[in-house]
LOPAKE-251139 format. One record per residue (C-alpha): x, y, z; residue number from 1. Coordinates in steps of 0.2 Angstrom, whole numbers. Example, Ala and Ser with C-alpha at 12.3 -4.5 7.8 and 13.67 -1.06 7.14 Angstrom:
@X->62 Y->-22 Z->39 num->1 .
@X->68 Y->-5 Z->36 num->2 .
# end
This chain:
@X->0 Y->0 Z->0 num->1 .
@X->5 Y->18 Z->-3 num->2 .
@X->6 Y->32 Z->9 num->3 .
@X->-11 Y->36 Z->16 num->4 .
@X->-17 Y->54 Z->12 num->5 .
@X->-18 Y->64 Z->28 num->6 .
@X->-25 Y->81 Z->32 num->7 .
@X->-14 Y->94 Z->42 num->8 .
@X->-25 Y->101 Z->56 num->9 .
@X->-14 Y->110 Z->67 num->10 .
@X->4 Y->112 Z->73 num->11 .
@X->6 Y->114 Z->92 num->12 .
@X->20 Y->126 Z->97 num->13 .
@X->26 Y->117 Z->113 num->14 .
@X->44 Y->117 Z->117 num->15 .
@X->52 Y->100 Z->119 num->16 .
@X->36 Y->91 Z->112 num->17 .
@X->44 Y->77 Z->101 num->18 .
@X->37 Y->73 Z->84 num->19 .
@X->42 Y->56 Z->77 num->20 .
@X->51 Y->54 Z->60 num->21 .
@X->40 Y->48 Z->47 num->22 .
@X->24 Y->55 Z->55 num->23 .
@X->17 Y->62 Z->39 num->24 .
@X->16 Y->45 Z->30 num->25 .
@X->19 Y->28 Z->39 num->26 .
@X->18 Y->11 Z->32 num->27 .
@X->2 Y->2 Z->38 num->28 .
@X->5 Y->-15 Z->46 num->29 .
@X->8 Y->-23 Z->62 num->30 .
@X->11 Y->-10 Z->76 num->31 .
@X->27 Y->-15 Z->86 num->32 .
@X->31 Y->-9 Z->103 num->33 .
@X->45 Y->2 Z->106 num->34 .
@X->61 Y->-6 Z->111 num->35 .
@X->71 Y->-3 Z->127 num->36 .
@X->82 Y->13 Z->128 num->37 .
@X->100 Y->7 Z->127 num->38 .
@X->109 Y->23 Z->132 num->39 .
@X->102 Y->28 Z->149 num->40 .
@X->109 Y->44 Z->157 num->41 .
@X->125 Y->41 Z->166 num->42 .
@X->137 Y->51 Z->177 num->43 .
@X->132 Y->66 Z->186 num->44 .
@X->146 Y->79 Z->181 num->45 .
@X->138 Y->93 Z->191 num->46 .
@X->135 Y->84 Z->207 num->47 .
@X->147 Y->90 Z->221 num->48 .
@X->158 Y->77 Z->229 num->49 .
@X->147 Y->68 Z->242 num->50 .
@X->150 Y->73 Z->260 num->51 .
@X->145 Y->64 Z->276 num->52 .
@X->128 Y->56 Z->275 num->53 .
@X->119 Y->68 Z->286 num->54 .
@X->101 Y->68 Z->282 num->55 .
@X->91 Y->84 Z->284 num->56 .
@X->96 Y->101 Z->292 num->57 .
@X->90 Y->117 Z->299 num->58 .
@X->96 Y->132 Z->289 num->59 .
@X->95 Y->150 Z->287 num->60 .
@X->87 Y->155 Z->271 num->61 .
@X->102 Y->164 Z->265 num->62 .
@X->115 Y->153 Z->274 num->63 .
@X->129 Y->146 Z->262 num->64 .
@X->127 Y->127 Z->258 num->65 .
@X->140 Y->116 Z->266 num->66 .
@X->146 Y->99 Z->261 num->67 .
@X->134 Y->90 Z->273 num->68 .
@X->119 Y->99 Z->266 num->69 .
@X->124 Y->97 Z->248 num->70 .
@X->124 Y->78 Z->251 num->71 .
@X->105 Y->81 Z->255 num->72 .
@X->101 Y->81 Z->236 num->73 .
@X->88 Y->68 Z->233 num->74 .
@X->101 Y->60 Z->222 num->75 .
@X->97 Y->42 Z->229 num->76 .
@X->79 Y->44 Z->225 num->77 .
@X->75 Y->52 Z->242 num->78 .
@X->65 Y->68 Z->241 num->79 .
@X->70 Y->83 Z->250 num->80 .
@X->56 Y->93 Z->260 num->81 .
@X->60 Y->111 Z->262 num->82 .
@X->50 Y->117 Z->277 num->83 .
@X->45 Y->135 Z->280 num->84 .
@X->40 Y->140 Z->298 num->85 .
@X->26 Y->150 Z->305 num->86 .
@X->26 Y->168 Z->312 num->87 .
@X->37 Y->170 Z->328 num->88 .
@X->45 Y->153 Z->325 num->89 .
@X->61 Y->146 Z->316 num->90 .
@X->68 Y->131 Z->307 num->91 .
@X->68 Y->122 Z->324 num->92 .
@X->49 Y->120 Z->324 num->93 .
@X->52 Y->105 Z->312 num->94 .
@X->66 Y->96 Z->322 num->95 .
@X->54 Y->82 Z->328 num->96 .
@X->46 Y->80 Z->311 num->97 .
@X->63 Y->79 Z->303 num->98 .
@X->68 Y->65 Z->315 num->99 .
@X->52 Y->55 Z->311 num->100 .
@X->54 Y->56 Z->292 num->101 .
@X->73 Y->53 Z->292 num->102 .
@X->71 Y->35 Z->285 num->103 .
@X->62 Y->41 Z->269 num->104 .
@X->62 Y->60 Z->267 num->105 .
@X->77 Y->73 Z->270 num->106 .
@X->69 Y->88 Z->279 num->107 .
@X->78 Y->104 Z->276 num->108 .
@X->70 Y->118 Z->287 num->109 .
@X->74 Y->136 Z->283 num->110 .
@X->74 Y->151 Z->293 num->111 .
@X->64 Y->165 Z->285 num->112 .
@X->71 Y->183 Z->285 num->113 .
@X->68 Y->191 Z->302 num->114 .
@X->66 Y->175 Z->311 num->115 .
@X->77 Y->162 Z->319 num->116 .
@X->95 Y->164 Z->315 num->117 .
@X->90 Y->177 Z->303 num->118 .
@X->82 Y->188 Z->316 num->119 .
@X->96 Y->201 Z->315 num->120 .
@X->99 Y->201 Z->297 num->121 .
@X->84 Y->212 Z->292 num->122 .
@X->87 Y->230 Z->293 num->123 .
@X->70 Y->236 Z->286 num->124 .
@X->53 Y->229 Z->285 num->125 .
@X->54 Y->228 Z->266 num->126 .
@X->65 Y->213 Z->267 num->127 .
@X->51 Y->203 Z->276 num->128 .
@X->37 Y->205 Z->264 num->129 .
@X->30 Y->190 Z->255 num->130 .
@X->40 Y->193 Z->239 num->131 .
@X->56 Y->195 Z->248 num->132 .
@X->54 Y->179 Z->258 num->133 .
@X->49 Y->170 Z->243 num->134 .
@X->65 Y->176 Z->234 num->135 .
@X->76 Y->171 Z->249 num->136 .
@X->68 Y->153 Z->248 num->137 .
@X->71 Y->151 Z->230 num->138 .
@X->89 Y->156 Z->232 num->139 .
@X->92 Y->144 Z->246 num->140 .
@X->84 Y->129 Z->236 num->141 .
@X->94 Y->134 Z->221 num->142 .
@X->110 Y->132 Z->231 num->143 .
@X->106 Y->114 Z->235 num->144 .
@X->97 Y->109 Z->219 num->145 .
@X->90 Y->92 Z->223 num->146 .
@X->83 Y->81 Z->210 num->147 .
@X->65 Y->79 Z->218 num->148 .
@X->59 Y->90 Z->232 num->149 .
@X->43 Y->96 Z->240 num->150 .
@X->38 Y->112 Z->249 num->151 .
@X->30 Y->112 Z->267 num->152 .
@X->23 Y->128 Z->274 num->153 .
@X->16 Y->131 Z->291 num->154 .
@X->5 Y->146 Z->294 num->155 .
@X->15 Y->161 Z->287 num->156 .
@X->27 Y->149 Z->278 num->157 .
@X->12 Y->142 Z->269 num->158 .
@X->8 Y->158 Z->260 num->159 .
@X->27 Y->159 Z->255 num->160 .
@X->27 Y->141 Z->250 num->161 .
@X->13 Y->144 Z->238 num->162 .
@X->21 Y->159 Z->230 num->163 .
@X->37 Y->149 Z->228 num->164 .
@X->28 Y->135 Z->220 num->165 .
@X->19 Y->146 Z->208 num->166 .
@X->36 Y->153 Z->202 num->167 .
@X->43 Y->136 Z->200 num->168 .
@X->28 Y->131 Z->189 num->169 .
@X->28 Y->147 Z->178 num->170 .
@X->47 Y->144 Z->175 num->171 .
@X->52 Y->161 Z->182 num->172 .
@X->62 Y->153 Z->197 num->173 .
@X->78 Y->145 Z->192 num->174 .
@X->73 Y->128 Z->200 num->175 .
@X->67 Y->111 Z->194 num->176 .
@X->60 Y->96 Z->202 num->177 .
@X->46 Y->102 Z->213 num->178 .
@X->35 Y->86 Z->216 num->179 .
@X->22 Y->92 Z->229 num->180 .
@X->16 Y->105 Z->241 num->181 .
@X->11 Y->102 Z->259 num->182 .
@X->2 Y->117 Z->268 num->183 .
@X->-1 Y->116 Z->287 num->184 .
@X->-13 Y->128 Z->295 num->185 .
@X->-8 Y->139 Z->280 num->186 .
@X->-10 Y->158 Z->279 num->187 .
@X->-20 Y->160 Z->263 num->188 .
@X->-15 Y->170 Z->247 num->189 .
@X->-29 Y->182 Z->251 num->190 .
@X->-29 Y->193 Z->267 num->191 .
@X->-28 Y->181 Z->282 num->192 .
@X->-44 Y->181 Z->293 num->193 .
@X->-40 Y->187 Z->310 num->194 .
@X->-49 Y->197 Z->323 num->195 .
@X->-43 Y->215 Z->321 num->196 .
@X->-42 Y->218 Z->340 num->197 .
@X->-31 Y->203 Z->342 num->198 .
@X->-20 Y->209 Z->327 num->199 .
@X->-19 Y->226 Z->335 num->200 .
@X->-14 Y->219 Z->352 num->201 .
@X->0 Y->208 Z->344 num->202 .
@X->7 Y->222 Z->334 num->203 .
@X->8 Y->232 Z->351 num->204 .
@X->19 Y->218 Z->358 num->205 .
@X->33 Y->223 Z->347 num->206 .
@X->31 Y->242 Z->347 num->207 .
@X->44 Y->245 Z->360 num->208 .
@X->57 Y->233 Z->354 num->209 .
@X->58 Y->214 Z->356 num->210 .
@X->43 Y->203 Z->362 num->211 .
@X->43 Y->200 Z->381 num->212 .
@X->42 Y->183 Z->389 num->213 .
@X->24 Y->186 Z->395 num->214 .
@X->18 Y->190 Z->377 num->215 .
@X->28 Y->176 Z->369 num->216 .
@X->20 Y->163 Z->381 num->217 .
@X->3 Y->171 Z->378 num->218 .
@X->5 Y->169 Z->359 num->219 .
@X->11 Y->151 Z->360 num->220 .
@X->-2 Y->145 Z->373 num->221 .
@X->-16 Y->153 Z->363 num->222 .
@X->-12 Y->143 Z->348 num->223 .
@X->-12 Y->126 Z->357 num->224 .
@X->-27 Y->114 Z->359 num->225 .
@X->-19 Y->108 Z->375 num->226 .
@X->-8 Y->119 Z->385 num->227 .
@X->1 Y->104 Z->393 num->228 .
@X->4 Y->96 Z->376 num->229 .
@X->22 Y->102 Z->375 num->230 .
@X->36 Y->96 Z->386 num->231 .
@X->44 Y->110 Z->396 num->232 .
@X->60 Y->110 Z->385 num->233 .
@X->50 Y->111 Z->369 num->234 .
@X->39 Y->125 Z->376 num->235 .
@X->54 Y->135 Z->382 num->236 .
@X->62 Y->133 Z->365 num->237 .
@X->46 Y->139 Z->356 num->238 .
@X->44 Y->154 Z->367 num->239 .
@X->63 Y->158 Z->364 num->240 .
@X->60 Y->158 Z->345 num->241 .
@X->46 Y->171 Z->348 num->242 .
@X->57 Y->182 Z->359 num->243 .
@X->71 Y->182 Z->347 num->244 .
@X->60 Y->187 Z->332 num->245 .
@X->65 Y->204 Z->324 num->246 .
@X->51 Y->216 Z->329 num->247 .
@X->51 Y->224 Z->312 num->248 .
@X->48 Y->207 Z->304 num->249 .
@X->34 Y->203 Z->317 num->250 .
@X->25 Y->220 Z->313 num->251 .
@X->28 Y->218 Z->294 num->252 .
@X->19 Y->202 Z->294 num->253 .
@X->4 Y->207 Z->304 num->254 .
@X->2 Y->224 Z->296 num->255 .
@X->6 Y->220 Z->278 num->256 .
@X->12 Y->202 Z->274 num->257 .
@X->-3 Y->193 Z->280 num->258 .
@X->-14 Y->206 Z->272 num->259 .
@X->-6 Y->205 Z->254 num->260 .
@X->-18 Y->198 Z->242 num->261 .
@X->-10 Y->186 Z->229 num->262 .
@X->-26 Y->176 Z->225 num->263 .
@X->-29 Y->185 Z->209 num->264 .
@X->-11 Y->181 Z->203 num->265 .
@X->-10 Y->163 Z->208 num->266 .
@X->-24 Y->149 Z->206 num->267 .
@X->-26 Y->132 Z->199 num->268 .
@X->-8 Y->126 Z->202 num->269 .
@X->-6 Y->108 Z->194 num->270 .
@X->6 Y->102 Z->207 num->271 .
@X->0 Y->89 Z->220 num->272 .
@X->-5 Y->98 Z->235 num->273 .
@X->-10 Y->92 Z->253 num->274 .
@X->-19 Y->105 Z->264 num->275 .
@X->-19 Y->101 Z->283 num->276 .
@X->-29 Y->110 Z->296 num->277 .
@X->-31 Y->108 Z->315 num->278 .
@X->-48 Y->103 Z->321 num->279 .
@X->-47 Y->116 Z->335 num->280 .
@X->-39 Y->130 Z->324 num->281 .
@X->-51 Y->145 Z->326 num->282 .
@X->-46 Y->156 Z->311 num->283 .
@X->-38 Y->144 Z->299 num->284 .
@X->-49 Y->128 Z->301 num->285 .
@X->-53 Y->116 Z->288 num->286 .
@X->-68 Y->126 Z->281 num->287 .
@X->-57 Y->142 Z->280 num->288 .
@X->-43 Y->131 Z->271 num->289 .
@X->-56 Y->125 Z->259 num->290 .
@X->-63 Y->142 Z->255 num->291 .
@X->-47 Y->152 Z->255 num->292 .
@X->-32 Y->141 Z->252 num->293 .
@X->-38 Y->127 Z->241 num->294 .
@X->-42 Y->138 Z->225 num->295 .
@X->-23 Y->140 Z->223 num->296 .
@X->-22 Y->122 Z->217 num->297 .
@X->-30 Y->112 Z->203 num->298 .
@X->-34 Y->97 Z->213 num->299 .
@X->-29 Y->98 Z->232 num->300 .
@X->-32 Y->85 Z->245 num->301 .
@X->-38 Y->92 Z->261 num->302 .
@X->-37 Y->84 Z->278 num->303 .
@X->-40 Y->88 Z->296 num->304 .
@X->-29 Y->83 Z->311 num->305 .
@X->-39 Y->80 Z->327 num->306 .
@X->-33 Y->86 Z->345 num->307 .
@X->-23 Y->101 Z->338 num->308 .
@X->-26 Y->119 Z->335 num->309 .
@X->-13 Y->130 Z->325 num->310 .
@X->4 Y->124 Z->330 num->311 .
@X->3 Y->107 Z->322 num->312 .
@X->22 Y->104 Z->320 num->313 .
@X->24 Y->106 Z->339 num->314 .
@X->8 Y->98 Z->345 num->315 .
@X->6 Y->84 Z->334 num->316 .
@X->22 Y->80 Z->325 num->317 .
@X->19 Y->62 Z->323 num->318 .
@X->2 Y->65 Z->314 num->319 .
@X->11 Y->78 Z->302 num->320 .
@X->25 Y->67 Z->298 num->321 .
@X->13 Y->52 Z->294 num->322 .
@X->3 Y->63 Z->283 num->323 .
@X->19 Y->69 Z->273 num->324 .
@X->25 Y->51 Z->272 num->325 .
@X->8 Y->45 Z->265 num->326 .
@X->7 Y->60 Z->253 num->327 .
@X->24 Y->56 Z->246 num->328 .
@X->21 Y->37 Z->244 num->329 .
@X->3 Y->38 Z->237 num->330 .
@X->3 Y->55 Z->227 num->331 .
@X->18 Y->66 Z->225 num->332 .
@X->31 Y->53 Z->223 num->333 .
@X->23 Y->42 Z->210 num->334 .
@X->31 Y->50 Z->195 num->335 .
@X->47 Y->47 Z->186 num->336 .
@X->62 Y->56 Z->193 num->337 .
@X->72 Y->67 Z->182 num->338 .
@X->91 Y->65 Z->186 num->339 .
@X->99 Y->78 Z->196 num->340 .
@X->111 Y->84 Z->183 num->341 .
@X->98 Y->85 Z->169 num->342 .
@X->86 Y->95 Z->181 num->343 .
@X->101 Y->107 Z->184 num->344 .
@X->102 Y->110 Z->166 num->345 .
@X->83 Y->113 Z->165 num->346 .
@X->85 Y->125 Z->180 num->347 .
@X->99 Y->135 Z->172 num->348 .
@X->99 Y->150 Z->161 num->349 .
@X->102 Y->138 Z->146 num->350 .
@X->83 Y->134 Z->147 num->351 .
@X->70 Y->147 Z->144 num->352 .
@X->57 Y->151 Z->157 num->353 .
@X->43 Y->145 Z->145 num->354 .
@X->51 Y->129 Z->141 num->355 .
@X->55 Y->126 Z->160 num->356 .
@X->37 Y->129 Z->164 num->357 .
@X->31 Y->116 Z->152 num->358 .
@X->43 Y->103 Z->157 num->359 .
@X->40 Y->107 Z->176 num->360 .
@X->22 Y->102 Z->174 num->361 .
@X->26 Y->87 Z->163 num->362 .
@X->37 Y->80 Z->177 num->363 .
@X->23 Y->80 Z->190 num->364 .
@X->16 Y->64 Z->196 num->365 .
@X->0 Y->58 Z->187 num->366 .
@X->-15 Y->58 Z->198 num->367 .
@X->-19 Y->40 Z->203 num->368 .
@X->-37 Y->44 Z->203 num->369 .
@X->-37 Y->53 Z->186 num->370 .
@X->-55 Y->55 Z->180 num->371 .
@X->-55 Y->54 Z->161 num->372 .
@X->-62 Y->69 Z->151 num->373 .
@X->-65 Y->63 Z->133 num->374 .
@X->-65 Y->44 Z->136 num->375 .
@X->-75 Y->34 Z->149 num->376 .
@X->-66 Y->24 Z->162 num->377 .
@X->-68 Y->7 Z->152 num->378 .
@X->-60 Y->16 Z->137 num->379 .
@X->-46 Y->23 Z->147 num->380 .
@X->-42 Y->6 Z->155 num->381 .
@X->-41 Y->-1 Z->137 num->382 .
@X->-30 Y->13 Z->132 num->383 .
@X->-19 Y->9 Z->146 num->384 .
@X->-17 Y->-9 Z->140 num->385 .
@X->-12 Y->-3 Z->123 num->386 .
@X->0 Y->9 Z->131 num->387 .
@X->8 Y->-6 Z->141 num->388 .
@X->10 Y->-15 Z->124 num->389 .
@X->15 Y->-1 Z->113 num->390 .
@X->26 Y->9 Z->124 num->391 .
@X->32 Y->-3 Z->138 num->392 .
@X->40 Y->6 Z->153 num->393 .
@X->52 Y->0 Z->167 num->394 .
@X->51 Y->7 Z->184 num->395 .
@X->39 Y->20 Z->189 num->396 .
@X->28 Y->23 Z->174 num->397 .
@X->20 Y->38 Z->166 num->398 .
@X->1 Y->37 Z->164 num->399 .
@X->2 Y->39 Z->145 num->400 .
@X->-16 Y->35 Z->143 num->401 .
@X->-22 Y->48 Z->155 num->402 .
@X->-10 Y->61 Z->147 num->403 .
@X->-17 Y->57 Z->129 num->404 .
@X->-35 Y->59 Z->136 num->405 .
@X->-30 Y->76 Z->143 num->406 .
@X->-23 Y->80 Z->126 num->407 .
@X->-38 Y->75 Z->117 num->408 .
@X->-48 Y->86 Z->129 num->409 .
@X->-38 Y->101 Z->123 num->410 .
@X->-41 Y->97 Z->105 num->411 .
@X->-23 Y->98 Z->101 num->412 .
@X->-15 Y->84 Z->92 num->413 .
@X->0 Y->80 Z->81 num->414 .
@X->-8 Y->90 Z->67 num->415 .
@X->-12 Y->75 Z->56 num->416 .
@X->-25 Y->62 Z->53 num->417 .
@X->-32 Y->51 Z->39 num->418 .
@X->-43 Y->62 Z->27 num->419 .
@X->-58 Y->50 Z->29 num->420 .
@X->-56 Y->48 Z->48 num->421 .
@X->-67 Y->56 Z->61 num->422 .
@X->-60 Y->69 Z->73 num->423 .
@X->-47 Y->62 Z->85 num->424 .
@X->-59 Y->61 Z->101 num->425 .
@X->-72 Y->52 Z->91 num->426 .
@X->-60 Y->40 Z->83 num->427 .
@X->-53 Y->35 Z->100 num->428 .
@X->-70 Y->32 Z->107 num->429 .
@X->-75 Y->21 Z->93 num->430 .
@X->-59 Y->11 Z->92 num->431 .
@X->-57 Y->8 Z->110 num->432 .
@X->-75 Y->1 Z->110 num->433 .
@X->-71 Y->-10 Z->96 num->434 .
@X->-56 Y->-17 Z->107 num->435 .
@X->-68 Y->-22 Z->121 num->436 .
@X->-66 Y->-41 Z->117 num->437 .
@X->-47 Y->-39 Z->115 num->438 .
@X->-45 Y->-31 Z->132 num->439 .
@X->-53 Y->-46 Z->140 num->440 .
@X->-39 Y->-57 Z->134 num->441 .
@X->-30 Y->-61 Z->151 num->442 .
@X->-12 Y->-64 Z->144 num->443 .
@X->-2 Y->-48 Z->139 num->444 .
@X->8 Y->-58 Z->126 num->445 .
@X->-8 Y->-65 Z->119 num->446 .
@X->-15 Y->-47 Z->118 num->447 .
@X->0 Y->-41 Z->108 num->448 .
@X->-1 Y->-56 Z->96 num->449 .
@X->-19 Y->-52 Z->93 num->450 .
@X->-15 Y->-34 Z->89 num->451 .
@X->-2 Y->-40 Z->76 num->452 .
@X->-15 Y->-50 Z->67 num->453 .
@X->-26 Y->-35 Z->63 num->454 .
@X->-17 Y->-32 Z->47 num->455 .
@X->-24 Y->-17 Z->37 num->456 .
@X->-41 Y->-8 Z->39 num->457 .
@X->-47 Y->7 Z->49 num->458 .
@X->-43 Y->-1 Z->66 num->459 .
@X->-25 Y->-5 Z->61 num->460 .
@X->-23 Y->13 Z->54 num->461 .
@X->-30 Y->20 Z->70 num->462 .
@X->-17 Y->10 Z->80 num->463 .
@X->-3 Y->18 Z->71 num->464 .
@X->-10 Y->35 Z->76 num->465 .
@X->-12 Y->30 Z->94 num->466 .
@X->6 Y->23 Z->95 num->467 .
@X->12 Y->40 Z->89 num->468 .
@X->1 Y->49 Z->102 num->469 .
@X->7 Y->38 Z->116 num->470 .
@X->26 Y->38 Z->111 num->471 .
@X->25 Y->57 Z->110 num->472 .
@X->19 Y->58 Z->128 num->473 .
@X->33 Y->47 Z->133 num->474 .
@X->46 Y->57 Z->124 num->475 .
@X->39 Y->73 Z->130 num->476 .
@X->43 Y->69 Z->148 num->477 .
@X->59 Y->76 Z->154 num->478 .
@X->64 Y->60 Z->163 num->479 .
@X->63 Y->52 Z->146 num->480 .
@X->73 Y->66 Z->138 num->481 .
@X->87 Y->62 Z->151 num->482 .
@X->86 Y->44 Z->148 num->483 .
@X->88 Y->45 Z->129 num->484 .
@X->101 Y->59 Z->131 num->485 .
@X->91 Y->73 Z->122 num->486 .
@X->95 Y->90 Z->129 num->487 .
@X->91 Y->100 Z->114 num->488 .
@X->78 Y->110 Z->124 num->489 .
@X->93 Y->119 Z->133 num->490 .
@X->98 Y->129 Z->117 num->491 .
@X->96 Y->146 Z->126 num->492 .
@X->87 Y->155 Z->139 num->493 .
@X->78 Y->172 Z->139 num->494 .
@X->93 Y->183 Z->136 num->495 .
@X->95 Y->194 Z->121 num->496 .
@X->107 Y->181 Z->114 num->497 .
@X->103 Y->163 Z->115 num->498 .
@X->118 Y->152 Z->119 num->499 .
@X->115 Y->138 Z->106 num->500 .
@X->127 Y->124 Z->104 num->501 .
@X->146 Y->126 Z->100 num->502 .
@X->151 Y->107 Z->99 num->503 .
@X->142 Y->99 Z->85 num->504 .
@X->153 Y->84 Z->82 num->505 .
@X->146 Y->67 Z->85 num->506 .
@X->150 Y->59 Z->102 num->507 .
@X->156 Y->76 Z->109 num->508 .
@X->147 Y->85 Z->123 num->509 .
@X->149 Y->103 Z->129 num->510 .
@X->155 Y->106 Z->147 num->511 .
@X->137 Y->110 Z->153 num->512 .
@X->129 Y->94 Z->146 num->513 .
@X->126 Y->78 Z->156 num->514 .
@X->136 Y->63 Z->152 num->515 .
@X->130 Y->47 Z->145 num->516 .
@X->140 Y->30 Z->148 num->517 .
@X->146 Y->30 Z->130 num->518 .
@X->153 Y->48 Z->131 num->519 .
@X->159 Y->45 Z->148 num->520 .
@X->170 Y->31 Z->142 num->521 .
@X->177 Y->41 Z->127 num->522 .
@X->195 Y->46 Z->131 num->523 .
@X->201 Y->64 Z->129 num->524 .
@X->209 Y->69 Z->113 num->525 .
@X->228 Y->67 Z->114 num->526 .
@X->239 Y->52 Z->118 num->527 .
@X->230 Y->36 Z->118 num->528 .
@X->214 Y->44 Z->111 num->529 .
@X->213 Y->35 Z->94 num->530 .
@X->194 Y->36 Z->91 num->531 .
@X->193 Y->54 Z->97 num->532 .
@X->208 Y->59 Z->87 num->533 .
@X->200 Y->51 Z->72 num->534 .
@X->184 Y->61 Z->75 num->535 .
@X->195 Y->77 Z->77 num->536 .
@X->203 Y->74 Z->60 num->537 .
@X->186 Y->70 Z->52 num->538 .
@X->179 Y->87 Z->59 num->539 .
@X->194 Y->97 Z->51 num->540 .
@X->193 Y->89 Z->34 num->541 .
# end
C-alpha cells in the first residue's frame, strides 16, 4: 500500500514536544512496541563530591550550603522537603518532624528573613514582605538543587510556599524538580482572617522593641489545643523563638504580609497539594482552608488533624510526619524522577522560562485517581493496556493513557489524521469500544499477538496513530529526555542572545551537558585517544 493521504489540522507550538520521524506517512501493518532505551543517562558531572551522609538540616534561608547539606540532594531517590515555619518561629519547629521522616524524606528547614538565626539580618521591614521571603527561599533551594523536592509551609510559611511553587511552575524561578506542596494551617493567598483587636494587640507587643516573655507565652499557649501538650523543654524553645524574632519582621507580617492579596495572581496550580488543618484552629480551620487556600491548586487534598489547634508541627508532629509520608508514597512521589544533573540544566539559564514551565508540569506525578475527560473509564483502561504493549516502561511509569485523554480534551494533536477519519476524540472512542473483546484477553503476550494479526483496515490505521500519540507523551517527559540523552531543549534562555550549541561533532558534549555512559567512556583527545583523534581529523577535513 502507498502512503495514506492525511490532512494537516494544526501544529502545536510546545517546546520539547517530540514529533516522530515519518509521522506524515507511515507504512500500515503490524504495530510494534518500542524497544528498550540502550543509552540511559550516566554520570552526574555537576554533582558535588558527596560529603558525610547527614540527612536533613535546619538552615537560614540565606546561609551558604555546606558539604553535609549538599549531600542532601535527593540523588538516591529520596525527596527533599523544604519546610518553612510560622510567624514567631524558626527552622527548629520542624526538628521532631525531621527525626520522624529521616528514614524516607530529607527535611531541610529554613529560617525566613527576620526569624530564627536570621532575626538580626533584616534592617528594614521591606526585606520581610512575601515577595522578599519567597525570593530568599528560591535562592536557598537553588544552592542545594535536589533532584526531587517538596515544599512544606506552616501558617505564614504556607503563603510563602505557595508563592514559591507558583514561580517554579511558571518557569520564572531557576529551579526544577518540585513534586508536591504540603500546607499546614496555612495563611491563605488572600488577606488572612483574623480578629482585628487581636491583630492590634499583637502588633503592640513589638512596638517598643523585642517581644517580652509574657507576650511570647501568651502567643504560644493561645495557639495550642492543650496547653500541657508540649514538654517543658520544647515549650521554652518555642517561646525563645518568639522572643528572638525581629520586631520589624513581626510587625511587617501582621500589618502587611498577612494582608497582601496574591489570590488574583495565583490559582489552579497543577502540582500535587496536601492541605492540613487543625480541628481546633479558630481562624484557619478546615472550612477556611477549603474556601481560601484550596483555590490556589487544581486538585488539592484536604485533611483535618484532630486534637490540635494551630501549632501542628509542635503539638502533633507524629500526625504531620505520617501525613507527609503518605502523601509522598501515594501521590507526589509516584512519578518518574528526572536525574539531578539533567534537572540542573533545566533550571539553568540555558533553558527558557517558558520551556522550563512546560517541562515542570510534565514532570509532576500523574493523579492515581485521574477521571477521564474525553473517554469513559472502560475506554481509558483499554488505552492503558495498549500503552503497556506499545510503549512498555520500566520502573515508575508515566500514565500515558491519561495524558493522551487530557490532550484529546484540549483538541490539540500531532496535526495529522487520515482524510476519511473522524475527529481524534471520536476515533478514540469508537476504536477503544471495538477493542472491548481484545481487552478481556487475560495474557499480555496474547493481547500483543492479537494486535499484530489485525493487518490493514481502519482499526489498524488508528493503532498507528495511537502509537504515535502515546510515544509522543513518553518522549515529551523530561525524565525520558534524560534517559535518551536529548538536551536540545537547553539551546538558550531568555537573554538577548541565545547560547545555542558550539560542539556539533558526533560523540562530543559541551561542558554543561550531562554525560551518558558512551561519552563518559570516550578518552580525551591526545595520547591514547585514537577514536577521538579520528573524530577530530574528520571534523577538520
